[in-house]
C-alpha positions in Angstrom: 0.0 0.0 0.0 1.2 3.5 -0.9 -1.0 5.2 1.6 -0.3 6.2 5.2 -2.8 7.2 7.9 -4.0 10.8 8.1 -2.2 12.3 11.1 -1.6 16.0 10.3 -4.5 18.5 10.5 -5.5 20.9 7.8 -6.9 24.0 9.5 -9.6 25.9 7.7 -9.4 28.9 10.0 -13.1 28.4 10.8 -13.3 27.3 14.5 -16.6 25.5 14.2 -15.4 23.3 11.3 -11.9 22.7 12.8 -13.5 21.6 16.1 -16.6 19.6 15.1 -15.8 18.5 11.5 -12.0 18.3 11.4 -10.1 17.8 8.2 -6.7 16.1 7.9 -4.1 16.4 5.2 -4.9 13.6 2.7 -8.6 13.6 3.4 -11.6 14.6 1.2 -14.4 16.8 2.6 -17.5 17.5 0.7 -19.1 21.0 1.0 -22.8 20.8 0.2 -25.3 23.7 0.1 -27.7 25.8 -2.0 -26.7 28.8 -4.1 -25.3 31.8 -2.2 -24.9 29.9 1.1 -21.1 30.4 1.4 -19.6 27.2 -0.1 -16.9 29.0 -2.0 -16.3 31.3 1.0 -15.4 28.3 3.1 -13.0 27.1 0.5 -11.5 30.5 0.0 -11.0 31.0 3.8 -9.3 27.6 3.9 -6.9 28.6 1.1 -6.1 31.9 2.9 -5.5 30.1 6.1 -2.7 28.0 4.5 -0.3 30.9 4.4 3.0 30.0 6.0 1.8 26.4 6.4 3.8 24.9 3.5 0.6 23.9 1.7 0.2 24.4 -2.0 -3.4 25.3 -3.0 -5.1 24.6 -6.3 -8.5 26.3 -7.0 -10.3 24.6 -9.9 -13.4 26.6 -11.1 -15.6 24.4 -13.2 -18.2 26.2 -15.4 -18.3 29.2 -13.1 -19.2 32.8 -14.1 -16.2 34.9 -15.0 -17.2 37.6 -12.6 -17.3 35.2 -9.7 -13.9 33.7 -10.5 -12.5 37.3 -10.8 -13.7 38.1 -7.3 -12.0 34.9 -5.9 -8.7 35.7 -7.7 -8.9 39.4 -6.5 -9.4 38.2 -2.9 -6.4 35.8 -3.3 -4.2 38.6 -4.7 -5.3 41.0 -2.0 -4.2 38.6 0.7 -1.0 37.6 -1.2 -2.3 34.1 -1.5 -1.4 33.7 -5.1 2.2 33.1 -4.0 1.1 29.5 -3.1 -2.0 29.1 -5.1 -2.7 27.8 -8.7 -6.0 28.7 -10.3 -7.5 26.6 -13.1 -10.6 28.1 -14.7 -13.2 27.0 -17.1 -16.1 29.5 -17.6 -19.7 28.7 -18.2 -19.5 29.6 -21.9 -16.5 27.2 -22.5 -17.1 23.9 -24.3 -18.2 21.0 -22.1 -15.0 19.1 -22.9 -13.0 21.8 -21.1 -15.3 21.7 -18.1 -15.1 17.9 -18.0 -11.3 17.8 -18.1 -10.6 20.7 -15.7 -10.7 18.7 -12.4 -8.5 16.0 -13.8 -5.9 18.6 -14.9 -6.0 20.1 -11.4 -5.6 16.7 -9.8 -2.7 15.8 -12.1 -0.9 19.0 -11.1 -1.6 18.3 -7.5 -0.2 14.7 -7.8 3.0 16.1 -9.4 3.7 18.2 -6.3 2.5 15.5 -3.9 5.0 13.0 -5.3 7.7 15.6 -4.5 6.7 15.5 -0.8 4.5 18.6 -0.8 1.1 18.9 0.9 -1.5 20.0 -1.6 -5.0 21.3 -1.2 -7.4 21.1 -4.2 -10.8 22.8 -4.3 -13.3 21.6 -7.0 -15.8 24.4 -7.5 -18.1 22.7 -8.3 -18.6 19.1 -9.3 -22.3 19.8 -10.1 -21.2 21.6 -13.2 -18.7 18.9 -14.0 -21.5 16.3 -13.9 -23.7 18.4 -16.2 -20.8 18.7 -18.6 -20.2 15.0 -18.6 -24.0 14.4 -19.2 -23.9 16.8 -22.2 -20.9 14.9 -23.7 -22.5 11.5 -23.1 -25.7 12.6 -24.7 -23.9 13.9 -27.7 -22.1 10.6 -28.0 -25.5 8.8 -27.8 -24.6 6.9 -24.7 -27.6 5.4 -22.9 -29.0 7.9 -20.3 -29.8 6.9 -16.7 -31.4 8.7 -13.8 -31.9 12.4 -14.6 -30.3 11.7 -18.0 -26.9 11.2 -16.4 -24.7 8.4 -17.7 -24.5 5.2 -15.6 -20.8 5.7 -14.7 -21.2 9.2 -13.2 -20.7 7.8 -9.7 -17.6 5.9 -10.9 -15.8 9.0 -12.4 -16.4 11.1 -9.3 -15.3 8.3 -7.0 -12.2 7.6 -9.0 -11.4 11.4 -9.1 -11.7 11.9 -5.3 -10.1 8.6 -4.4 -6.8 10.2 -5.6 -6.8 12.3 -2.4 -4.3 10.5 -0.1 -1.4 10.7 2.3 1.7 8.9 1.0 4.0 6.9 3.1 7.4 8.4 4.1 9.2 6.1 1.7 7.3 7.8 -1.1 8.0 11.3 0.1 5.2 11.7 2.6 3.2 14.1 0.5 -0.5 14.5 0.7 -3.4 15.6 -1.5 -6.5 17.0 0.3 -9.7 17.4 -1.7 -12.5 19.9 -1.0 -15.2 19.2 -3.6 -18.2 21.5 -3.7 -21.7 20.4 -4.6 -24.7 22.7 -5.2 -28.1 21.5 -4.1 -31.6 22.8 -4.8 -33.9 23.6 -1.8 -31.6 21.8 0.6 -32.3 18.5 -1.2 -29.2 16.4 -0.4 -31.1 13.3 -1.6 -30.7 14.4 -5.2 -28.7 12.1 -7.5 -25.3 13.9 -7.7 -25.2 14.9 -4.0 -26.1 11.4 -2.9 -23.4 9.9 -5.0 -20.7 12.0 -3.4 -22.1 12.0 0.2 -22.1 8.2 0.2 -18.3 7.9 0.7 -17.1 11.2 2.0 -17.3 13.4 5.1 -19.4 16.5 4.5 -20.2 20.0 5.6 -23.8 21.0 4.9 -24.8 24.7 4.4 -26.7 26.6 5.7 -25.9 25.2 9.1 -29.2 26.2 10.7 -31.2 24.3 8.1 -28.8 21.3 8.2 -29.2 21.0 12.0 -33.0 21.4 11.7 -33.3 18.5 9.2 -30.5 16.6 10.9 -28.6 16.4 7.7 -25.3 17.6 9.2 -24.8 14.3 10.9 -26.4 10.9 10.7 -27.3 10.5 14.4 -24.8 12.7 16.4 -21.9 15.0 15.6 -19.5 12.3 16.9 -20.7 9.9 14.2 -20.0 12.2 11.3 -17.7 10.3 8.8 -15.3 13.2 8.8 -14.6 13.0 12.5 -13.6 9.4 12.3 -10.7 10.3 9.9 -9.9 14.0 10.6 -10.4 13.6 14.3 -7.2 11.6 14.5 -5.3 14.5 13.1 -6.7 17.3 15.4 -4.5 19.4 17.5 -4.4 18.6 21.2 -6.4 21.6 22.5 -9.2 20.9 20.0 -9.3 17.2 21.0 -9.8 18.2 24.6 -12.7 20.4 23.7 -14.1 17.8 21.4 -14.3 15.4 24.4 -16.9 17.7 25.9 -18.8 18.1 22.6 -19.3 14.4 22.4 -21.5 14.4 25.5 -25.1 13.0 25.1 -26.5 16.6 25.5 -25.1 17.4 22.0 -26.5 14.3 20.4 -29.1 15.1 17.7 -31.3 12.5 19.4 -31.9 15.0 22.2 -32.5 18.0 20.0 -36.1 19.3 20.1 -37.7 21.1 17.2 -38.4 24.8 17.6 -42.0 25.9 17.8 -43.4 27.2 14.5 -44.9 30.7 14.6 -48.3 31.0 13.0 -50.3 34.2 12.5 -53.4 34.7 14.6 -56.8 34.2 12.9 
């Protein structure tokens, strides 16, 4: 086996995420949420927090609006983050072939530096557009459509892409590749086809948090049972681990959460 256990934390700079949903170098963490809920903001804050941490960051924009990408690049330049960041962009008006190949190009660049012993962070923003581009290509090639007209191997190509995130053994340089894929949902529907495919195997951060907690989508049964904590929790810093011990108490279990009363107008 070329892989080693995840033992080094990758701090996002957001205390709630670093404490409750920790991420380790070599892990993959899915960011799920509707439009305009702060998915890209979390990824951007994570990149900015890697300053002086010896982590190379790659931001891969897939089918995004040019104005949105320009704002992200401007924020990176303002914080001098372009010194350790690579930006790969395919705009919404680009051919679907470019949008399809963009995340693979970003991962190939990341693997090049990982094999040199570097720690690399890759942000895929977002894989929903990647799936749509692959669907368009498949329909043009007259491949048999499946659910929501997506080809049958859509789960396989995303799983194969994100499984390349790893932490190598010291004999192979000890580098790591951490993946932060982003998925856009509609009306907080995480049971849609593409979100379900990616949630199945990866830890996740659901946005907005208030809605996620209310529908208990942020964790299966309790925060301590989130898939991300099983992996990233082993790489947490000591002070965070001590705090996490108190957060795992039964009082924070979602089984004990009570729904808030619903306000109804009189009459």
